[in-house]
Every structure is written in structure tokens, then in C-alpha cells.
C-alpha positions in Angstrom: 43.5 38.2 33.3 46.2 35.5 31.1 48.5 32.7 31.8 51.5 31.3 30.0 51.8 28.0 29.5 54.6 25.7 29.8 55.1 26.2 25.8 54.7 30.0 25.5 50.8 30.2 24.8 49.2 32.7 26.1 45.1 30.9 27.1 42.6 34.0 27.9 40.6 32.5 31.1 38.2 34.6 31.8 37.1 33.5 27.4 36.9 30.3 28.7 35.5 30.1 31.7 32.3 32.1 29.9 32.2 29.6 27.1 32.7 26.1 28.8 29.1 26.3 29.8 27.9 26.4 26.4 30.2 22.8 25.6 27.6 19.6 26.9 28.4 18.2 30.5 26.4 15.1 29.9 26.0 13.0 26.6 23.9 10.7 28.5 20.3 10.2 28.5 18.1 12.3 31.1 16.3 9.7 33.3 12.8 11.4 31.0 14.3 10.6 27.9 15.0 7.5 27.9 12.1 6.0 30.3 10.1 7.7 26.8 12.7 5.5 24.7 12.5 2.1 26.7 7.6 3.1 26.5 8.7 3.3 22.6 10.6 0.2 22.6 8.2 -1.7 24.5 5.1 -0.6 22.6 7.4 -1.6 18.9 8.3 -5.2 20.5 4.5 -5.7 21.4 3.2 -4.3 17.7 5.5 -6.3 16.3 4.1 -9.3 18.0 0.8 -8.8 17.3 1.9 -8.9 13.2 4.5 -11.6 13.5 1.4 -13.8 15.7 -0.2 -14.7 13.2 2.0 -15.0 10.6 4.0 -17.9 12.3 0.9 -19.3 12.7 0.3 -19.5 9.0 4.0 -20.5 8.0 3.4 -23.8 10.7 0.3 -24.8 9.9 0.8 -24.7 6.4 2.4 -28.1 7.3 0.4 -29.5 9.8 -2.1 -32.0 9.1 -3.7 -31.6 12.2 -2.9 -28.0 12.2 -6.3 -26.1 14.5 -6.3 -22.2 15.8 -3.6 -22.4 17.9 0.2 -21.7 17.4 2.1 -25.1 17.5 5.3 -26.8 16.7 4.2 -29.1 13.9 4.4 -33.0 14.9 5.1 -34.8 12.1 5.9 -32.4 9.8 3.8 -32.6 5.9 3.5 -31.2 2.1 -0.1 -32.7 2.5 -1.5 -29.3 2.5 0.0 -28.5 0.0 -0.2 -31.6 -2.3 -4.5 -31.1 -1.1 -4.2 -27.0 -2.8 -1.8 -28.4 -5.6 -4.5 -28.4 -8.2 -6.4 -26.0 -11.1 -9.8 -25.6 -9.4 -8.7 -24.5 -6.0 -5.5 -22.4 -6.1 -4.9 -21.7 -10.3 -7.9 -20.7 -11.5 -8.8 -18.7 -8.8 -6.0 -16.9 -8.3 -5.4 -16.2 -11.7 -9.0 -14.5 -11.4 -8.0 -12.9 -8.7 -5.3 -11.7 -10.9 -7.0 -11.4 -14.2 -9.6 -9.1 -11.4 -7.0 -7.0 -9.7 -4.9 -6.2 -12.0 -7.5 -5.0 -14.5 -8.7 -3.1 -11.9 -5.8 -1.3 -11.1 -4.6 -0.5 -14.2 -8.1 0.7 -14.9 -7.7 3.0 -11.7 -4.3 4.4 -11.9 -4.4 5.6 -15.4 -8.7 7.1 -15.0 -6.4 9.0 -11.7 -3.2 9.9 -13.9 -6.0 11.5 -16.2 -8.3 13.0 -13.1 -5.1 13.9 -10.9 -3.0 16.2 -13.5 -6.2 19.2 -14.2 -6.8 19.5 -10.6 -3.0 20.0 -9.7 -2.1 22.5 -12.4 -6.0 24.1 -13.6 -7.4 26.8 -11.6 -11.5 26.0 -12.1 -14.5 27.7 -9.8 -15.6 23.9 -9.0 -11.5 22.7 -8.2 -12.9 23.4 -3.9 -16.3 22.0 -4.8 -15.3 18.6 -6.2 -11.9 18.1 -4.1 -14.2 17.9 -1.4 -16.5 15.3 -2.9 -13.8 12.8 -3.9 -12.2 13.5 0.2 -16.0 12.5 0.4 -16.7 9.5 -1.3 -13.1 7.9 -0.2 -14.9 7.3 3.7 -18.5 5.7 1.8 -18.5 2.5 2.6 -19.5 0.1 -0.6 -21.5 -2.3 1.0 -24.0 0.8 1.7 -24.3 1.3 -2.6 -24.0 -2.5 -3.0 -27.9 -3.0 -3.5 -28.3 0.3 -6.3 -25.1 -0.8 -7.3 -26.9 -4.9 -7.9 -30.0 -3.1 -9.4 -27.8 -2.2 -12.0 -26.0 -4.8 -12.6 -28.8 -7.5 -13.1 -30.2 -3.8 -15.3 -27.8 -4.3 -18.1 -26.4 -7.4 -18.3 -23.1 -6.9 -16.4 -24.0 -9.8 -13.4 -21.3 -12.3 -13.3 -19.2 -10.8 -15.8 -15.5 -10.0 -15.2 -14.8 -7.4 -17.4 -17.7 -5.2 -16.0 -16.8 -6.4 -12.0 -12.9 -4.5 -13.8 -14.7 -1.7 -14.1 -16.5 -1.6 -10.7 -13.9 -2.2 -8.7 -11.3 0.2 -11.0 -14.5 2.6 -9.3 -15.0 1.9 -6.3 -10.7 2.8 -5.6 -10.6 5.8 -7.3 -11.2 8.1 -5.4 -8.8 7.6 -2.8 -6.3 6.9 -5.9 -6.6 10.3 -7.0 -6.2 12.2 -3.9 -3.2 9.9 -3.4 -1.5 11.3 -7.6 -2.5 14.2 -6.6 -0.9 14.8 -3.9 2.3 13.8 -5.4 1.8 15.4 -7.8 1.7 18.8 -6.6 5.4 18.3 -5.7 7.0 18.1 -9.3 7.8 22.2 -10.0 5.0 23.1 -13.3 8.8 25.5 -13.4 10.3 22.3 -15.5 6.3 21.1 -17.0 6.4 24.9 -18.8 10.4 24.1 -20.2 8.8 21.3 -22.5 5.8 23.4 -23.0 8.5 25.8 -24.8 10.0 23.6 -26.1 7.1 22.4 -28.5 6.0 19.8 -26.3 2.0 19.4 -25.7 0.2 18.8 -22.4 0.0 14.7 -22.9 3.3 14.6 -23.7 4.5 16.7 -21.1 2.9 14.5 -18.9 4.2 10.9 -19.7 7.7 12.4 -20.9 8.6 15.0 -18.2 6.1 15.0 -15.1 4.9 10.5 -14.5 8.7 9.8 -14.5 9.4 12.2 -11.7 7.3 10.6 -10.0 7.1 8.2 -9.7 8.0 7.0 -6.0 4.1 8.5 -5.6 3.3 6.5 -8.3 4.4 3.4 -6.7 2.3 4.1 -4.0 -1.0 4.6 -5.4 -0.1 1.0 -6.9 0.6 -1.0 -4.0 -1.9 1.1 -2.4 -5.1 0.3 -4.6 -3.8 -3.4 -5.0 -3.3 -4.6 -1.9 -7.5 -3.2 -1.3 -8.5 -4.8 -4.0 -6.7 -8.2 -3.3 -8.5 -8.1 -0.6 -12.1 -7.3 -1.4 -14.4 -10.3 -0.5 -17.8 -8.3 -0.5 -17.6 -6.6 -4.0 -17.2 -9.7 -6.7 -19.1 -11.9 -4.2 -21.4 -9.6 -4.7 -21.5 -9.2 -8.9 -19.8 -12.7 -9.9 -22.1 -15.9 -9.6 -20.2 -18.7 -11.6 -17.5 -20.6 -9.6 -15.4 -20.5 -12.3 -14.6 -16.7 -12.5 -14.2 -17.0 -8.1 -11.5 -14.9 -7.4 -9.2 -16.6 -4.2 -10.6 -13.9 -2.1 -14.1 -15.5 -2.1 -13.2 -19.0 -2.8 -11.3 -19.1 1.0 -14.7 -20.2 2.9 -14.7 -23.7 0.4 -12.4 -25.1 3.4 -14.9 -25.1 5.5 -17.6 -27.7 6.2 -20.6 -27.0 5.4 -20.7 -28.1 9.6 -19.1 -25.6 10.4 -15.6 -27.1 11.3 -12.2 -25.7 8.8 -9.3 -27.6 7.3 -6.6 -24.8 9.1 -3.9 -26.4 7.8 -4.8 -26.1 3.3 -6.1 -23.5 4.8 -2.8 -21.9 6.2 -1.4 -23.1 3.2 -3.5 -21.5 0.2 -3.1 -18.4 2.6 1.1 -18.8 1.6 0.5 -19.4 -2.3 -2.1 -16.0 -2.0 0.1 -13.7 -0.3 3.2 -13.9 -3.3 1.4 -12.4 -5.7 1.3 -8.8 -3.1 4.6 -10.1 -1.8 6.3 -9.7 -5.4 4.5 -6.5 -6.6 6.1 -5.1 -3.1 9.8 -6.4 -3.6 8.6 -5.4 -7.6 7.8 -2.1 -6.7 9.4 -0.8 -3.5 12.9 -0.5 -4.7 11.5 3.1 -6.3 9.2 3.7 -2.9 12.4 4.7 -1.3 13.5 6.9 -4.8 12.0 11.3 -3.1 11.9 13.6 -6.1 14.0 13.2 -9.1 14.7 16.8 -9.5 14.3 17.9 -6.2 17.7 20.5 -7.5 16.7 21.1 -10.9 15.1 24.0 -10.1 16.4 27.7 -8.8 14.9 29.7 -5.8 
């Protein structure tokens, strides 16, 4: 059935009526979708407040000389808490020890993780599956379960109170999870790109350094951040292996803000926490630029 418009154009009403049900009648959400959206928004707000309240306490308490555990506006804003911790013994030396310990252990872990993840990602051998299962099992092994034999071993080999020994053990304890992460990102790099480097005469280590690692920068950034943050907050390992006050990192010296009678200098503790979080924030800002980058050669291989 056809009709003629004022301009003389014939319109097929049958086709128009048959095609009209295919177009959406309304762009609004149904009651179920609106309810789900509202519930998810409320849940996100609650989670955000759960993280925001401790951060708000740290900021406010750092400027309050009479700070308590409650979140309250300072009656008198003061920098006395920062002045009290602005010295080498309380802040500077522990933070330097933390940077030396965690930075060195992260470097050792990431170098070993890349060298271990490469054959697991590129080669096939009989022990590959058992080795991967062992690595996955090691990621869930609690560090407290092995600290007693590790402590006895360190006493035997005279590595107690040695920063070098603590770096090696801290790096080894984070290695399984770093290998697991690095291998997953390395699998996303097509081996065809690497083979093109081999045909040009590049060796295995050359292709690993010049081709594979640049293409998985975002994956390396994720593994590095997770490794460093996990070490930065580690209290138990340096507390067991480092004895001298000159070698203790900031994660261990936090107990100095508690007196023997159970009283805590909350204001100084909050001010110290501000300084304690700065290296992690700087690491996120420095390496976070690569987190938004996907695979750099996603279209470089034709199917």
C-alpha cells in the first residue's frame, strides 16, 4: 500500500509500519535498570567513604597537637607535629632505609621475574606446568610460616642484621607473584614480532631487551608497583632480620610513636604517615603514565 506526499514522493506505508517496531520506543531506563544503577552508586559512595575517612583523619590529625582516634577539626592548626618528627633519627634515616631495602629488593625481583617469565612464556618443556603450579602455590604461602627456618638459616650464614641479606630475602619472597604477573603480560606480546628480530641477527637477550620489554611497559609498571607497595608495607620481615636501630626501615619504626604505657602520639604518627606515603605516591605518578597504554603493537601482526 502506497501513498503520495505533498512533494509527490510515494511512501510505502507497509514497509514503514513493518520497520517501525525495530526502532526503540524509548531511550529511558526501566525500573530494574534504574534500581541497579542506584544500588551500585550507593555501594560506590559507601566504599569511597570507607577509604576517605582514614585519609581525612591522617590529614587533620597531622595538624592537631591534641589529636585522638576520632576524626575532628583541629581546635588550633599547628605544625608542631611535623617539627617533632623533622629529624634524622625519627624520619629521614628510616625512610632512607626503606627506600634502600624496598628499592633494592624490587630491582632484584623484577630482573629475576623477567628472566624467569621469558622461558615460561616462550618455550615448551615437560616441567613447565608443574613449575607454573608451584609458582601459583608459592604466591599464597604465608611469609610467617617460613620465617623461623629462615631466621635460623640467616643466623647460620651470618646474615642477621645485614641489609644485603634482607634485600635478597625480601626480593625472593615477592618473586612468585612477580613472575606470575610478568608472564601474563609477556604472553600478550606476539612471538612473530620477536622472530622478525631473530631473522635480522638479534639474539635472545637482544630481542628481550629491545622488543619484548618495550612492548610490555604497562605490564612491567603494574608488576613493579605491586611489588614495591607490598614490600613498602612489610613489617614482619625487616623486624625479624634487622636488629640495629640504624638499619630499621620506616615500617618498623612506627612503633616508636607508642609509649611503654600504651599511649600513642597520634598527631606525630599522622604527620609521619604523610611522609611515609610520599614515595608510594611518587611511584604511582611516575609509572602511572604507562598504565593507560595498551599493547604498543596491537595491530603490528596480520592474521
